FINUDREN-489516 format. One record per atom (N, C-alpha, C): x, y, z. Coordinates in pm, whole numbers, padded with zeros to 5 digits, always signed. Example, Ala and Ser with C-alpha at 12.3 -4.5 7.8 and 13.67 -1.06 7.14 Angstrom:
<pts>
+01319-00569+00780 +01230-00450+00780 +01320-00330+00780 +01285-00225+00708 +01367-00106+00714 +01290+00003+00787 
</pts>
This chain:
<pts>
+00081-00122-00001 -00004+00000-00002 +00086+00125+00003 +00055+00221-00088 +00131+00343-00097 +00095+00429+00024 +00199+00487+00095 +00176+00573+00208 +00123+00709+00163 +00013+00754+00222 -00045+00883+00189 -00091+00949+00318 -00072+01077+00323 -00110+01151+00441 -00232+01242+00400 -00338+01230+00483 -00459+01312+00459 -00465+01410+00579 -00460+01537+00548 -00468+01640+00653 -00622+01666+00682 -00662+01659+00807 -00799+01686+00838 -00837+01830+00817 -00962+01853+00764 -01012+01986+00748 -01107+02011+00865 -01061+02094+00960 -01126+02102+01088 -01273+02153+01083 -01294+02253+00995 -01423+02315+01000 -01532+02231+00927 -01491+02161+00818 -01583+02085+00740 -01670+02176+00652 -01770+02115+00588 -01862+02187+00498 -02002+02177+00554 -02092+02262+00503 -02232+02259+00550 -02301+02139+00487 -02419+02104+00541 -02503+01996+00488 -02534+02023+00343 -02577+02150+00311 -02609+02180+00177 -02493+02168+00080 -02375+02217+00126 -02252+02208+00041 -02217+02066+00015 -02224+01979+00123 -02190+01838+00106 -02284+01771+00010 -02417+01799+00022 -02516+01737-00066 -02488+01777-00212 -02462+01906-00237 -02438+01954-00374 -02310+01894-00430 -02203+01887-00351 -02078+01834-00394 -02095+01687-00440 -02158+01609-00353 -02170+01466-00386 -02257+01441-00505 -02372+01511-00510 -02462+01485-00624 -02400+01525-00758 -02322+01632-00751 -02258+01675-00879 -02144+01583-00927 -02100+01499-00830 -01982+01411-00865 -02026+01273-00913 -02137+01221-00864 -02171+01083-00897 -02230+01077-01036 -02199+00974-01110 -02250+00961-01251 -02383+00893-01256 -02460+00918-01361 -02582+00840-01384 -02541+00716-01462 -02592+00598-01413 -02551+00471-01474 -02610+00457-01614 -02559+00360-01686 -02604+00325-01822 -02736+00260-01819 -02784+00211-01932 -02912+00153-01948 -02905+00002-01973 -03016-00064-01945 -03027-00206-01970 -03168-00233-02004 -03191-00346-02065 -03328-00389-02105 -03380-00497-02012 -03498-00478-01955 -03554-00575-01867 -03703-00605-01907 -03751-00718-01860 -03892-00754-01881 -03983-00667-01791 -04107-00654-01831 -04198-00574-01752 -04209-00624-01610 -04199-00751-01592 -04211-00806-01455 -04100-00758-01362 -03984-00717-01421 -03869-00676-01341 -03854-00525-01341 -03948-00452-01401 -03932-00310-01426 -03991-00221-01318 -04059-00280-01221 -04128-00195-01119 -04033-00108-01048 -04066+00023-01044 -03989+00129-00972 -03850+00153-01037 -03828+00101-01149 -03708+00135-01222 -03730+00268-01297 -03623+00327-01347 -03631+00455-01419 -03622+00429-01570 -03720+00480-01640 -03727+00461-01785 -03607+00527-01851 -03549+00461-01945 -03430+00514-02017 -03459+00533-02166 -03585+00539-02203 -03625+00563-02341 -03758+00636-02342 -03781+00708-02449 -03911+00769-02468 -04012+00661-02519 -04130+00662-02473 -04232+00567-02513 -04339+00644-02593 -04353+00606-02723 -04460+00655-02805 -04545+00541-02857 -04668+00562-02865 -04761+00457-02903 -04754+00437-03056 -04763+00312-03092 -04778+00274-03236 -04916+00235-03273 -05003+00232-03171 -05143+00180-03192 -05241+00274-03127 -05368+00250-03153 -05477+00323-03085 -05528+00237-02970 -05555+00304-02857 -05620+00237-02743 -05740+00321-02706 -05862+00267-02708 -05894+00137-02759 -05877+00132-02915 -05859+00012-02968 -05830+00002-03107 -05948+00031-03198 -06070+00031-03144 -06192+00062-03222 -06297+00106-03125 -06403+00166-03174 -06513+00207-03091 -06570+00087-03012 -06588+00103-02883 -06642-00004-02803 -06741+00042-02699 -06814-00051-02647 -06922-00019-02560 -06869+00007-02415 -06917+00114-02349 -06882+00141-02212 -06977+00075-02116 -07084+00007-02166 -07183-00054-02080 -07232-00188-02137 -07284-00272-02047 -07359-00387-02093 -07497-00331-02138 -07541-00368-02257 -07670-00318-02306 -07695-00354-02452 -07742-00259-02526 -07777-00284-02667 -07717-00171-02756 -07646-00211-02859 -07601-00120-02961 -07713-00100-03062 -07733+00025-03105 -07844+00050-03194 -07820+00184-03268 -07914+00214-03353 -07915+00345-03419 -07998+00441-03338 -07942+00552-03293 -08012+00641-03201 -08142+00685-03260 -08151+00705-03391 -08278+00749-03458 -08392+00651-03449 -08351+00518-03432 -08454+00415-03415 -08522+00412-03282 -08461+00474-03184 -08514+00474-03047 -08544+00618-03001 -08568+00707-03093 -08587+00849-03060 -08718+00870-02991 -08820+00784-03011 -08948+00800-02950 -08983+00675-02866 -08931+00666-02743 -08953+00550-02659 -09102+00543-02617 -09150+00417-02577 -09068+00288-02593 -09063+00247-02736 -08945+00197-02773 -08920+00153-02914 -08889+00005-02916 -08948-00072-03003 -08930-00212-03013 -08834-00240-03132 -08718-00308-03101 -08618-00336-03203 -08590-00482-03205 -08545-00532-03324 -08517-00674-03339 -08368-00698-03303 -08346-00793-03216 -08207-00826-03173 -08150-00924-03272 -08041-00886-03339 -07986-00961-03454 -07858-01039-03414 -07794-00999-03304 -07675-01075-03264 -07634-01045-03125 -07542-01126-03070 -07495-01111-02935 -07343-01086-02946 -07293-00974-02886 -07152-00940-02900 -07086-00939-02762 -07018-01049-02722 -06938-01045-02600 -06810-00971-02627 -06741-00926-02519 -06612-00862-02530 -06519-00953-02608 -06446-00899-02704 -06351-00975-02781 -06404-01026-02909 -06536-01015-02932 -06594-01058-03060 -06626-00936-03141 -06592-00940-03267 -06622-00828-03361 -06733-00870-03453 -06832-00783-03471 -06945-00812-03557 -06902-00821-03702 -06963-00912-03779 -06932-00932-03919 -07038-00868-04012 -07132-00796-03948 -07241-00737-04030 -07267-00598-03987 -07331-00524-04075 -07369-00386-04045 -07511-00385-03990 -07525-00306-03880 -07655-00299-03819 -07752-00218-03903 -07869-00272-03932 -07962-00207-04020 -08070-00132-03945 -08159-00062-04011 -08274+00008-03946 -08360-00089-03869 -08400-00051-03749 -08485-00126-03664 -08417-00243-03599 -08283-00250-03603 -08206-00362-03546 -08128-00315-03425 -08095-00412-03336 -08011-00388-03224 -07923-00512-03201 -07810-00490-03134 -07721-00598-03103 -07697-00597-02946 -07722-00712-02888 -07686-00719-02746 -07535-00711-02735 -07485-00622-02643 -07339-00597-02639 -07292-00589-02495 -07170-00645-02473 -07110-00645-02344 -07006-00530-02333 -06977-00485-02217 -06879-00382-02196 -06748-00420-02259 -06691-00330-02335 -06562-00352-02403 -06572-00412-02543 -06690-00462-02578 -06705-00524-02715 -06709-00411-02819 -06660-00443-02940 -06653-00347-03046 -06797-00315-03092 -06828-00185-03108 -06959-00144-03155 -06971-00180-03306 -07079-00247-03346 -07093-00286-03487 -07112-00166-03579 -07071-00182-03702 -07095-00083-03803 -07248-00049-03809 -07280+00077-03825 -07418+00118-03832 -07474+00164-03702 -07421+00114-03588 -07468+00163-03459 -07398+00288-03421 -07477+00376-03354 -07418+00506-03312 -07453+00542-03166 -07505+00440-03093 -07533+00463-02951 -07548+00331-02880 -07533+00328-02754 -07554+00208-02670 -07649+00248-02558 -07753+00163-02539 -07847+00181-02430 -07816+00081-02319 -07810+00125-02191 -07784+00034-02081 -07897-00074-02075 -07860-00192-02031 -07952-00300-02018 -08065-00265-01918 -08031-00178-01822 -08137-00139-01727 -08250-00054-01787 -08224+00003-01905 -08326+00084-01972 -08395+00011-02085 -08389-00126-02070 -08455-00207-02176 -08537-00321-02115 -08618-00380-02199 -08695-00499-02156 -08694-00598-02278 -08653-00721-02247 -08653-00822-02352 -08790-00880-02376 -08828-00886-02506 -08954-00946-02545 -08930-01048-02658 -08898-01170-02617 -08863-01274-02716 -08732-01239-02783 -08740-01231-02916 -08623-01197-02992 -08613-01045-03023 -08689-00975-02945 -08691-00826-02953 -08652-00760-02821 -08619-00637-02831 -08587-00557-02709 -08665-00428-02713 -08726-00394-02602 -08800-00266-02600 -08709-00166-02526 -08684-00058-02594 -08597+00048-02543 -08681+00153-02476 -08654+00178-02344 -08749+00260-02270 -08708+00405-02259 -08589+00445-02309 -08543+00583-02306 -08476+00615-02435 -08485+00742-02479 -08418+00784-02602 -08271+00805-02582 -08186+00738-02655 -08046+00759-02639 -07991+00883-02713 -07888+00941-02660 -07819+01053-02727 -07722+00989-02832 -07694+01065-02935 -07598+01017-03034 -07460+00998-02968 -07404+00879-02983 -07272+00848-02928 -07278+00803-02785 -07397+00788-02725 -07411+00753-02585 -07344+00619-02553 -07262+00622-02446 -07197+00501-02390 -07107+00431-02494 -07051+00509-02583 -06951+00454-02677 -06813+00517-02648 -06717+00435-02628 -06581+00482-02612 -06513+00479-02746 -06468+00593-02789 -06418+00604-02926 -06276+00547-02941 -06247+00494-03054 -06112+00445-03088 -06008+00555-03066 -05899+00525-02996 -05796+00624-02972 -05829+00728-02863 -05940+00706-02793 -05977+00806-02685 -05880+00801-02570 -05813+00689-02554 -05705+00681-02451 -05570+00715-02507 -05528+00646-02615 -05396+00668-02672 -05411+00659-02827 -05343+00751-02891 -05348+00755-03039 -05204+00721-03093 -05196+00672-03211 -05065+00644-03272 -04980+00771-03272 -04852+00756-03234 -04758+00872-03231 -04760+00945-03103 -04862+00920-03012 -04870+01001-02886 -04752+00958-02792 -04696+01054-02726 -04596+01025-02620 -04669+00973-02496 -04633+00859-02453 -04694+00796-02337 -04611+00827-02213 -04480+00824-02227 -04388+00851-02113 -04256+00904-02171 -04190+00988-02095 -04062+01039-02134 -03954+00970-02055 -03834+00970-02115 -03723+00911-02042 -03703+00981-01907 -03677+00903-01807 -03667+00949-01668 -03790+00922-01585 -03896+00881-01646 -04020+00848-01568 -03999+00726-01484 -04057+00723-01365 -04051+00603-01280 -04159+00510-01320 -04120+00382-01332 -04214+00281-01376 -04297+00226-01263 -04406+00297-01236 -04501+00252-01141 -04610+00165-01210 -04699+00104-01131 -04791+00009-01186 -04877+00063-01307 -04934+00188-01307 -05009+00227-01421 -04929+00232-01552 -04803+00283-01542 -04721+00290-01664 -04685+00152-01713 -04655+00062-01623 -04626-00074-01665 -04746-00139-01733 -04864-00110-01676 -04987-00160-01740 -05008-00100-01881 -04973+00027-01892 -04986+00093-02025 -04889+00031-02123 -04768+00001-02084 -04673-00062-02168 -04721-00199-02219 -04783-00274-02126 -04844-00403-02161 -04955-00379-02263 -05037-00275-02242 -05146-00246-02331 -05097-00212-02475 -04975-00153-02478 -04917-00120-02608 -04851-00239-02675 -04842-00352-02604 -04782-00471-02659 -04640-00484-02628 -04590-00403-02536 -04447-00413-02496 -04428-00522-02394 -04322-00600-02410 -04289-00697-02303 -04155-00667-02240 -04079-00574-02299 -03951-00531-02242 -03939-00381-02251 -03846-00325-02172 -03835-00180-02166 -03689-00147-02127 -03640-00040-02179 -03506+00010-02141 -03516+00096-02016 -03430+00059-01918 -03428+00127-01791 -03284+00159-01753 -03272+00253-01656 -03138+00280-01601 -03094+00159-01514 -02970+00131-01521 -02914+00017-01442 -02926+00041-01296 -02938-00071-01221 -02938-00059-01075 -02790-00073-01028 -02749+00010-00937 -02609-00003-00893 -02586-00121-00803 -02476-00186-00825 -02427-00285-00731 -02341-00210-00632 -02381-00212-00505 -02319-00130-00403 -02247-00217-00302 -02114-00203-00293 -02041-00278-00195 -02070-00223-00054 -02089-00314+00040 -02111-00278+00180 -01997-00340+00262 -01922-00257+00333 -01806-00299+00407 -01797-00235+00547 -01780-00313+00648 -01765-00262+00785 -01618-00271+00820 -01573-00186+00909 -01433-00191+00953 -01433-00181+01108 -01335-00249+01163 -01320-00241+01309 -01296-00376+01377 -01192-00383+01460 -01165-00508+01533 -01274-00540+01637 -01353-00440+01672 -01454-00458+01773 -01580-00523+01718 -01587-00547+01585 -01709-00595+01525 -01703-00749+01499 -01824-00808+01508 -01839-00945+01474 -01971-00962+01406 -01987-01073+01327 -02116-01100+01272 -02213-01136+01377 -02345-01106+01358 -02444-01125+01461 -02447-01265+01521 -02420-01370+01439 -02422-01507+01491 -02294-01543+01572 -02199-01452+01577 -02078-01475+01655 -02068-01382+01776 -02179-01323+01812 -02181-01231+01927 -02159-01312+02056 -02063-01268+02131 -02027-01338+02255 -02006-01226+02365 -01999-01271+02486 -01970-01175+02599 -01820-01156+02613 -01763-01093+02504 -01614-01068+02508 -01577-00927+02475 -01679-00835+02485 -01651-00697+02463 -01673-00645+02320 -01695-00745+02229 -01716-00700+02091 -01864-00684+02064 -01902-00615+01949 -02040-00588+01923 -02072-00639+01782 -02205-00655+01758 -02247-00704+01629 -02236-00592+01524 -02202-00635+01403 -02189-00537+01295 -02327-00509+01235 -02405-00433+01314 -02540-00402+01271 -02550-00307+01152 -02452-00223+01136 -02455-00121+01031 -02462-00192+00892 -02395-00304+00879 -02391-00371+00749 -02535-00415+00710 -02607-00464+00805 -02744-00509+00780 -02835-00389+00757 -02815-00283+00831 -02888-00161+00813 -02871-00109+00671 -02747-00100+00628 -02717-00046+00497 -02770-00136+00384 -02756-00263+00399 -02804-00357+00297 -02951-00344+00282 -03024-00331+00395 -03172-00316+00391 -03210-00181+00325 -03140-00076+00358 -03166+00055+00300 -03139+00055+00146 -03041-00020+00105 -03011-00025-00036 -03121-00101-00111 -03168-00215-00051 -03278-00289-00114 -03404-00205-00126 -03430-00121-00028 -03552-00037-00029 -03554+00058-00149 -03442+00101-00196 -03437+00191-00312 -03410+00120-00441 -03400-00014-00437 -03379-00086-00561 -03234-00110-00598 -03141-00079-00513 -03004-00104-00541 -02967-00248-00496 -02856-00300-00545 -02818-00436-00510 -02696-00434-00413 -02715-00467-00285 -02604-00466-00193 -02518-00588-00217 -02382-00568-00204 -02288-00678-00214 -02203-00666-00088 -02215-00765-00006 -02151-00761+00129 -02007-00810+00126 -01918-00727+00174 -01775-00764+00177 -01724-00787+00317 -01812-00808+00413 -01773-00850+00547 -01711-00738+00633 -01638-00783+00732 -01581-00688+00828 -01427-00690+00809 -01375-00575+00786 -01226-00565+00766 -01167-00525+00905 -01063-00596+00947 -01000-00564+01069 -00918-00432+01057 -00881-00375+01165 -00807-00246+01169 -00664-00267+01131 -00639-00325+01010 -00508-00341+00956 -00500-00280+00819 -00414-00188+00792 -00412-00117+00664 -00409-00205+00541 -00332-00310+00544 -00318-00394+00430 -00451-00474+00401 -00516-00512+00508 -00647-00581+00492 -00755-00481+00447 -00756-00363+00504 -00849-00264+00455 -00829-00233+00306 -00702-00222+00272 -00663-00196+00132 -00715-00311+00038 -00698-00436+00082 -00747-00549+00001 -00896-00548-00015 -00969-00524+00092 -01108-00527+00087 -01164-00417-00006 -01101-00298+00002 -01149-00187-00085 -01118-00213-00236 -01006-00277-00263 -00971-00311-00399 -01080-00403-00458 -01123-00499-00377 -01233-00587-00422 -01366-00517-00437 -01395-00429-00335 -01522-00360-00331 -01536-00264-00454 -01422-00211-00503 -01428-00114-00611 -01464-00170-00742 -01491-00304-00746 -01548-00362-00867 -01691-00334-00878 -01753-00290-00769 -01894-00253-00776 -01912-00109-00825 -02032-00068-00841 -02063+00068-00894 -02041+00171-00791 -02052+00140-00662 -02034+00233-00553 -01993+00150-00431 -01939+00218-00332 -01891+00152-00214 -01937+00232-00092 -01994+00164+00006 -02028+00219+00135 -01957+00144+00247 -01881+00220+00325 -01814+00157+00443 -01867+00230+00565 -01857+00160+00676 -01895+00225+00807 -01780+00206+00903 -01744+00315+00974 -01635+00313+01069 -01506+00349+01004 -01412+00391+01090 -01276+00411+01037 -01252+00542+00965 -01341+00639+00983 -01322+00770+00912 -01295+00883+01010 -01264+00856+01132 -01235+00960+01227 -01084+00995+01220 -01027+01043+01331 -00887+01081+01326 -00802+00992+01420 -00856+00873+01456 -00782+00784+01539 -00662+00719+01471 -00577+00664+01556 -00455+00594+01497 -00488+00476+01410 -00606+00417+01429 -00637+00298+01350 -00751+00326+01251 -00775+00449+01214 -00876+00487+01118 -00804+00500+00981 -00810+00393+00899 -00723+00385+00781 -00792+00420+00650 -00926+00437+00652 -00996+00443+00524 -00952+00555+00435 -00940+00676+00491 -00898+00786+00404 -00763+00764+00340 -00674+00715+00414 -00534+00685+00358 -00538+00577+00255 -00616+00471+00284 -00622+00361+00184 -00683+00412+00053 -00790+00487+00059 -00859+00529-00063 -00776+00625-00147 -00712+00720-00082 -00620+00805-00159 -00499+00727-00210 -00461+00626-00140 -00353+00542-00191 -00392+00462-00312 -00524+00436-00323 -00574+00363-00439 -00607+00454-00560 -00565+00586-00547 -00582+00675-00651 -00709+00756-00642 -00778+00746-00527 -00904+00815-00505 -00878+00965-00482 -00977+01044-00523 -00975+01187-00500 -01063+01219-00382 -01008+01264-00273 -01080+01297-00155 -01157+01428-00178 -01292+01422-00178 -01372+01539-00206 -01416+01609-00075 -01446+01529+00029 -01472+01588+00161 -01466+01477+00263 -01450+01519+00387 -01454+01413+00494 -01505+01468+00623 -01555+01592+00625 -01612+01638+00752 -01724+01733+00716 -01839+01718+00786 -01958+01799+00761 -02003+01860+00893 -02047+01982+00887 -02089+02051+01007 -02232+02008+01044 -02240+01886+01098 -02366+01833+01135 -02354+01736+01253 -02469+01711+01319 -02474+01614+01425 -02606+01542+01423 -02602+01411+01422 -02487+01318+01427 -02432+01306+01280 -02309+01257+01274 -02251+01218+01145 -02147+01316+01089 -02073+01387+01171 -01979+01485+01118 -01867+01420+01036 -01802+01315+01086 -01695+01255+00996 -01749+01168+00888 -01736+01214+00766 -01786+01133+00651 -01684+01157+00540 -01626+01052+00490 -01538+01059+00378 -01609+01033+00250 -01598+01124+00153 -01649+01105+00019 -01535+01112-00078 -01515+00999-00146 -01398+00984-00234 -01444+00934-00367 -01393+00994-00479 -01416+00941-00608 -01290+00863-00655 -01309+00734-00677 -01197+00654-00729 -01230+00625-00877 -01179+00705-00968 -01228+00703-01108 -01370+00752-01107 -01463+00671-01162 -01605+00708-01165 -01681+00637-01054 -01609+00581-00957 -01674+00503-00848 -01681+00593-00723 -01803+00622-00678 -01810+00697-00551 -01794+00606-00437 -01722+00651-00335 -01700+00581-00215 -01750+00665-00096 -01836+00612-00014 -01892+00687+00099 -01841+00617+00225 -01755+00683+00294 -01701+00636+00422 -01787+00695+00532 -01881+00618+00586 -01973+00666+00682 -01918+00641+00824 -01960+00726+00920 -01917+00702+01061 -01972+00572+01113 -01912+00525+01222 -01945+00392+01272 -02062+00385+01365 -02092+00493+01434 -02209+00489+01525 -02332+00467+01449 -02426+00375+01491 -02536+00335+01411 -02630+00446+01368 -02658+00543+01455 -02744+00653+01415 -02679+00743+01309 -02549+00766+01335 -02471+00849+01239 -02472+00781+01101 -02460+00649+01099 -02458+00576+00972 -02594+00599+00900 -02701+00583+00974 -02835+00595+00910 -02863+00738+00867 -02831+00841+00950 -02858+00976+00920 -02776+01021+00796 -02652+00986+00791 -02570+01026+00677 -02607+00949+00549 -02653+00825+00564 -02706+00757+00451 -02828+00831+00394 -02920+00870+00484 -03045+00934+00442 -03013+01070+00375 -02926+01148+00429 -02898+01277+00378 -02822+01285+00249 -02728+01192+00232 -02629+01204+00128 -02623+01080+00034 -02610+00960+00093 -02590+00840+00012 -02719+00802-00066 -02830+00803+00001 -02953+00768-00067 -02986+00857-00187 -02976+00991-00165 -03002+01075-00289 -02902+01050-00401 -02775+01028-00366 -02672+01002-00469 -02703+00873-00544 -02738+00769-00474 -02768+00644-00542 -02894+00652-00623 -02997+00722-00580 -03116+00745-00663 -03079+00825-00788 -02992+00925-00772 -02946+01001-00891 -02870+00907-00986 -02791+00819-00935 -02718+00720-01022 -02817+00637-01101 -02931+00608-01041 -03030+00521-01109 -03121+00602-01199 -03094+00729-01218 -03167+00814-01309 -03286+00889-01253 -03310+00883-01123 -03423+00951-01063 -03396+01102-01069 -03497+01177-01105 -03490+01327-01097 -03531+01377-00960 -03613+01300-00892 -03653+01335-00755 -03584+01241-00662 -03502+01297-00575 -03416+01204-00493 -03427+01238-00340 -03511+01333-00302 -03519+01376-00163 -03647+01332-00096 -03640+01291+00030 -03759+01269+00112 -03838+01398+00127 -03964+01393+00143 -04045+01515+00168 -04013+01573+00306 -04025+01703+00316 -04008+01777+00443 -04134+01851+00473 -04188+01840+00597 -04306+01912+00637 -04281+01992+00764 -04355+02089+00782 -04345+02173+00903 -04425+02105+01014 -04362+02098+01133 -04431+02031+01248 -04418+02119+01372 -04516+02109+01458 -04513+02176+01588 -04428+02091+01679 -04330+02151+01748 -04244+02080+01839 -04316+02075+01974 -04336+01954+02029 -04408+01940+02151 -04325+01956+02274 -04191+01941+02257 -04098+01961+02370 -03986+02054+02326 -03932+02133+02418 -03823+02220+02374 -03696+02141+02341 -03621+02199+02251 -03490+02135+02215 -03387+02249+02208 -03276+02222+02273 -03166+02321+02276 -03039+02256+02217 -02958+02344+02152 -02833+02300+02092 -02738+02420+02083 -02613+02386+02065 -02514+02489+02046 -02508+02530+01904 -02485+02654+01873 -02468+02701+01735 -02338+02645+01680 -02333+02624+01548 -02208+02579+01484 -02230+02451+01403 -02320+02368+01439 -02350+02247+01356 -02498+02229+01342 -02540+02182+01225 -02679+02145+01204 -02708+02018+01279 -02825+02010+01336 -02864+01894+01411 -02983+01821+01348 -02980+01688+01337 -03087+01607+01296 -03144+01533+01417 -03263+01563+01459 -03321+01509+01580 -03426+01407+01545 -03414+01288+01597 -03512+01183+01574 -03642+01213+01650 -03753+01212+01575 -03881+01253+01635 -03990+01150+01592 -04086+01138+01684 -04209+01073+01643 -04307+01177+01597 -04402+01140+01512 -04489+01236+01447 -04638+01197+01473 -04720+01298+01491 -04864+01274+01510 -04944+01382+01440 -05042+01342+01361 -05123+01445+01298 -05246+01474+01388 -05260+01605+01414 -05375+01649+01495 -05454+01749+01415 -05555+01804+01481 -05643+01898+01411 -05565+02022+01363 -05463+02064+01439 -05391+02184+01400 -05265+02150+01316 -05256+02026+01270 -05139+01988+01189 -05047+01885+01249 -04929+01877+01196 -04831+01772+01232 -04757+01818+01362 -04744+01726+01453 -04670+01747+01578 -04551+01654+01587 -04438+01700+01643 -04320+01625+01653 -04271+01619+01803 -04223+01506+01840 -04168+01485+01971 -04042+01405+01964 -03929+01450+02023 -03806+01371+02020 -03826+01231+02081 -03755+01133+02023 -03775+00995+02061 -03701+00961+02192 -03632+01056+02252 -03562+01030+02374 -03412+01067+02359 -03329+00993+02427 -03184+01016+02423 -03139+01022+02278 -03064+01130+02243 -03023+01158+02105 -02877+01124+02075 -02810+01054+02163 -02671+01008+02132 -02664+00926+02008 -02555+00933+01936 -02544+00869+01802 -02532+00717+01814 -02519+00669+01937 -02511+00519+01952 -02647+00458+01987 -02748+00541+02009 -02877+00490+02056 -02961+00456+01933 -02947+00333+01885 -03020+00297+01765 -03173+00288+01783 -03212+00259+01904 -03356+00251+01938 -03425+00387+01908 -03354+00497+01925 -03406+00626+01897 -03444+00642+01749 -03370+00570+01665 -03400+00573+01518 -03512+00477+01488 -03512+00362+01557 -03617+00264+01539 -03756+00326+01562 -03765+00407+01666 -03892+00468+01709 -03927+00597+01629 -03834+00646+01543 -03853+00772+01478 -03939+00759+01357 -04019+00862+01330 -04096+00879+01205 -04027+00979+01113 -03948+01062+01173 -03882+01171+01095 -03763+01229+01162 -03693+01317+01092 -03575+01385+01143 -03604+01538+01145 -03614+01592+01262 -03629+01737+01273 -03495+01803+01249 -03498+01911+01164 -03374+01973+01124 -03363+02105+01194 -03247+02132+01256 -03206+02253+01323 -03084+02304+01255 -03087+02423+01192 -02980+02479+01115 -02854+02505+01202 -02744+02529+01139 -02617+02552+01208 -02624+02664+01307 -02688+02777+01265 -02687+02894+01355 -02798+02891+01457 -02884+02788+01450 -02993+02772+01546 -02939+02731+01684 -03011+02776+01791 -02982+02731+01924 -03095+02646+01978 -03182+02601+01885 -03292+02515+01923 -03423+02583+01905 -03530+02528+01966 -03663+02578+01954 -03742+02549+02083 -03835+02640+02116 -03921+02618+02228 -04039+02529+02186 -04098+02471+02290 -04218+02391+02268 -04324+02483+02207 -04395+02433+02100 -04492+02510+02032 -04446+02575+01901 -04311+02588+01890 -04256+02640+01763 -04263+02531+01652 -04259+02582+01529 -04261+02494+01413 -04119+02468+01364 -04094+02344+01326 -03961+02306+01278 -03977+02219+01151 -03883+02224+01057 -03893+02136+00942 -03855+01991+00981 -03934+01897+00934 -03913+01756+00964 -03909+01673+00838 -03805+01598+00817 -03791+01513+00703 -03865+01377+00736 -03955+01335+00644 -04033+01217+00668 -03951+01099+00612 -03891+01022+00699 -03788+00924+00660 -03853+00793+00608 -03984+00777+00616 -04042+00656+00561 -04131+00682+00444 -04131+00805+00392 -04212+00840+00275 -04130+00820+00148 -04194+00760+00049 -04137+00742-00082 -04188+00848-00179 -04256+00950-00129 -04307+01058-00215 -04188+01153-00240 -04105+01116-00331 -03978+01188-00351 -04003+01327-00409 -03909+01419-00375 -03913+01557-00414 -03786+01595-00488 -03794+01696-00573 -03677+01740-00650 -03584+01829-00563 -03637+01890-00460 -03558+01978-00375 -03551+01921-00232 -03443+01946-00161 -03423+01880-00031 -03511+01932+00083 -03556+02061+00074 -03647+02109+00178 -03577+02180+00293 -03449+02169+00301 -03372+02243+00403 -03224+02242+00364 
</pts>
């Protein structure tokens, strides 16, 4: 491993500066073709234009009788039923004067018919039907192309493939679609104090919960986690693990980014040719964060405390990975909430406070989940959102409104909200 010295930048950057720096650095991935069954929540990488009409021909919007409106202008009118048209069957004859065709919803309207009367407005009399109300011209007929016409743009590149759009693609006869690739993201933990959960013993070591947290968070956004285990606090071993991890599209590590004697990540990554873009942010929890670009591979060195890992993933890594997948909206929604308890802080760092949320008659209310230390994972388990207090803020009194990021909402926004 090549020896490299990284000088710490004491002041760090703001949350907004860090977010902008990272998003501007990460690339958007290429495209791939997948079947519709695998396309849910992927990002479209092609424009979709229809080559057909939907519906392909005039069809009935009701179960009833297709007829000529002029034949039933003076109800009650008695018409001869000449055929039965279930959905999927096309008439082979033209409807003549005084004739009607029994028709099901979705069936093609026969030539000659210009209205459909609901079955509720009719009475069957042998092979005839009595029409009890005068139909309007075009009544209950869905015109060909009323949904989609040939040449119409159905979706533009960058659209998220939710259920209605996937259904529309199927209706257009598509079985495959071009989408942005999903990133393979390496997940790596560092630290001699860590063990896998099934090796947890009463020996002073702790379970590597961050790896499971990060893998779950990656799956939630549609990325593919690739687990590279726990690297001990040895520079050569950390170097080896990162060399392997850099075969993925992005790398997330937890731990080893502070200024301790055994925090090797920054040195290893710069030794691998990485460009250190930042490693300290004026925020709490989660100040020490290394962001390195190794070629076109982003590496996020997150702090080791479990809450710090989650908060920094939410604020920076998640938006960056969504951007890599082609999403234009990458931020969780932020709402204003009434703070039910006072919160105090020192000026100088932005604070993210874990809160529970409750909607009342006067709007959203927020209450801290308890102890806010960065090692208290239960405070994150109980949280519905993250209340944001700016760098220059000294807190807020009970009853004041604060911005809260909704951490379980997938209603993504184009702007961060704070």
